[in-house]
C-alpha positions, 0 to 999 in steps of 0.5 A, spaced: 150 446 916 144 443 913 142 440 920 142 447 923 137 449 918 132 444 918 132 445 926 131 453 925 126 451 920 122 447 925 123 452 930 119 458 925 115 453 924 113 451 931 112 459 932 105 461 928 105 469 928 114 468 926 112 463 920 106 467 918 110 473 918 115 470 915 111 467 909 108 474 908 115 478 907 117 472 903 111 472 898 111 479 897 118 479 896 117 474 890 111 477 888 116 484 886 122 482 884 118 478 879 114 485 877 121 489 877 125 483 873 119 483 868 118 477 871 124 473 870 123 469 876 117 466 874 120 464 867 125 461 870 121 456 875 117 455 868 123 453 864 125 448 870 119 446 870 117 445 863 124 445 859 122 450 854 121 458 854 115 462 856 113 466 850 109 471 854 108 476 848 105 470 844 104 464 849 101 457 844 101 453 849 096 452 855 100 452 861 103 458 857 096 461 857 095 460 863 101 464 866 099 469 861 093 470 865 095 470 872 100 476 870 095 479 865 088 478 866 084 483 870 077 481 869 074 483 875 069 477 877 076 473 878 077 474 885 070 473 886 070 466 884 077 464 886 074 467 894 071 460 896 065 464 900 063 469 896 063 465 890 056 462 892 053 469 890 056 469 883 052 461 882 046 465 886 047 471 880 048 466 874 043 461 876 038 463 881 037 462 889 033 455 888 038 452 883 043 454 887 041 451 893 040 445 890 048 444 888 051 448 893 055 444 899 051 446 906 056 451 909 056 450 916 059 456 919 063 462 916 068 466 920 074 471 921 075 469 928 076 461 929 075 462 936 068 462 935 067 456 931 062 453 934 065 446 934 059 443 939 055 444 934 058 442 928 056 434 925 061 428 925 064 429 919 065 437 916 071 440 912 074 446 914 079 451 909 081 458 908 076 461 903 083 465 900 088 459 898 087 453 894 089 446 897 089 447 904 084 444 909 082 439 915 078 434 914 073 431 919 071 424 920 067 420 925 067 426 930 074 425 931 078 432 932 083 436 936 079 443 937 086 447 938 090 444 933 084 447 928 083 453 930 091 454 931 092 452 923 085 457 921 089 463 925 096 461 921 092 461 914 088 468 916 096 470 917 097 468 911 097 471 903 097 466 898 098 466 891 103 472 890 108 469 890 106 465 884 103 471 881 096 468 881 092 476 882 085 473 883 087 472 890 090 478 892 084 482 895 080 476 897 078 478 904 081 472 909 075 468 912 074 461 915 069 457 911 066 450 914 063 446 910 058 439 911 064 433 908 060 429 902 062 422 903 059 417 898 057 410 899 063 407 899 066 412 904 070 416 900 070 423 897 065 423 891 068 423 884 070 430 882 068 432 874 073 438 872 070 442 866 075 445 863 071 451 859 074 455 853 070 461 851 063 458 854 065 451 851 069 444 854 074 441 850 077 437 856 074 434 862 078 431 868 075 425 873 078 425 880 078 419 884 078 417 891 082 425 892 084 423 900 087 416 899 090 413 892 088 418 887 089 417 880 085 422 874 082 419 868 081 425 862 075 425 857 073 430 851 066 433 851 063 427 849 066 423 855 071 419 851 076 417 854 083 421 852 090 417 852 093 422 856 096 423 863 100 427 868 106 426 871 102 429 877 098 422 879 097 415 876 091 415 871 085 412 873 080 409 870 075 408 864 068 410 866 061 411 864 058 417 862 054 419 868 046 419 867 046 427 868 052 429 864 048 433 860 046 437 866 053 438 869 056 441 862 049 445 861 052 447 869 059 448 866 056 452 860 053 457 865 057 458 870 064 459 865 060 464 860 064 470 863 071 468 862 075 466 856 078 461 860 076 457 867 075 450 870 069 449 873 069 443 879 063 438 880 061 433 884 057 427 882 054 424 888 048 418 888 046 423 881 046 429 885 050 435 882 054 439 887 058 445 886 066 444 887 069 451 885 072 455 880 079 454 878 082 461 874 090 457 874 090 450 874 097 448 876 100 455 876 101 453 869 106 448 871 102 442 869 105 436 864 101 433 859 104 426 857 104 427 850 106 434 850 103 435 844 096 435 848 098 442 851 099 445 845 093 442 843 089 444 849 092 451 847 088 452 841 083 453 844 084 458 848 084 465 843 087 470 848 083 477 847 086 482 851 081 486 855 075 481 853 071 481 859 070 489 857 066 487 851 
């Protein structure tokens, strides 16, 4: 039975239209089953992952509050900043055109029609991603790529909804596009370190530094004063201690400005050769299924987040 199942799974995955259609049906089934069951599927998923019951009436841990945010937070800015193309205009509104231009990774092309991508005009190194999803991308190095494979993958992305099966509301209304940006490469030929600022009510309480994302990924955690914290996650091995960047205060100021309209958001920035680049704004890190070691830190982080329904209307 398992062999037969795997064979059918492979056939479906190789048929892009059928695969996208099944993914879409599955997504909406999970979404509406969650809604009509008072989020029982999400509660079960949370319990299996975290080992304790999800409390939506009085969430205490950081992970519980992320799930609460998915279900109840309807700040109209969430879909804008979740959109990897529209977020550029949010930055312009907050920072001004000149300041935004200096931190944005150069945009090479954006389209709703992948077949129009001008591959002959692109540099040897670039990154392709959908604007309506997280964690999906194609990284091109040294000009080596297959145009047909890229186009077919992009078409599949555009046909496939993202986030609804995990109740991530912000992705629901995003108009799907393909975004192509310059690939940032540091002096070692790697993707530069990524600094993820966890912002609570406009103030930073945790910084995650991600090393070597495209190879041997590791993560280190620091407090707002950039003191190394003795915590780790189950998702990857702990990283190393590093010195506070020279332009750290500029990064912090930027994170504070971008996070002002939100009770919680993660501001992701790159720091390469002393230059700050914007990565993305993340509404639902790990979709509320992350695990901190020790577990007590999850609750400590949750204390910084004061949930106020309708806070964005103030």
